[in-house]
N, C-alpha and C positions, 0 to 999 in steps of 0.2 A: 225829471222825476215823476213818479206816479202822481196823478191828480184825480180828483173826483171820487166816486164811490169806490172804496177799497175792494169791494167784492167783484166789481166788473172790470177794473183796469188791471191788466197783467203787467208784470215786469218785462221790459224789453231786454235785448241781449246785452246792451251796454250797462244797464242797471244791474243785471245779474252778475256780470263780470266784476263790476265795482264792489258789489256785495260780497262775492266770493273772495276777492282779493283783500277784503277788510279795509278798503280805502274810504269807506263812508264814516262820517262822524256818528255818534250815538243818535243824535237828533235826526240825521238823514236816514239811518238804518231802521229806526223805530217803525215807520209805516210798512217797511218790508217785512219786519218781524211779524207784525199783525197780519199782513196779507198772506204770509206763508202758513199761518195757522189755519186759514180757511181755504187755501187754494192748492190742491194737490198737483195741478198742472205746473205751476211755478215752482213748487217744492221739488218736483222731479228735475226741472231744469237747473235749479240751484244745486241739487245733489250732484248732477252730472258736471256742472261747472266746478264745484268744490273738488270733485275727484280729479278733474283735469288740472286744476291749479295745484293740487297736492302732487300729482305726477310730475308736473313741470318743475316744481320746487325740489322734488326728490332728484330729478335728473340734473338740475343745476348744482345741487349739493354734491352729487356723484362726480360731476365734471370738475368741480373745485377740488374735491378730494384727490381725484386722479391726477390733476395738474400739480397739486402740492406734493403728492408722492413721487411723481416724475421729476420734479424739481429737486426734491430731497435725494432721490436716487442718483441724479446726475452730479450732485455735489459729493456724495459719498463715493461715486465712481471716479471722480476727479481726484479725490484724496487717495484712493487706492492706487490709481495709476501713478501719481506723483511719489507715493511711498515706495512703490515697486521699482521706480527708476533711480532711486537713491543708491 
């Protein structure tokens, strides 16, 4: 975690990732909130990380939806085939 003077120590890649994923407790995130108020460099990195995390979550959601639709489609197709063979 960040230590020392909040104005001179920047967030590292792992800290930025944890922050963007929301995996920090409020107590752990507080120093980052403060640092981001004064550090445009870290703020830009967090914004990029947030965009990446949002894109990956969106992609994962789309994959789950597509899989669920394919599963539902295969069930309805099986019902249609069995109804047509009667």
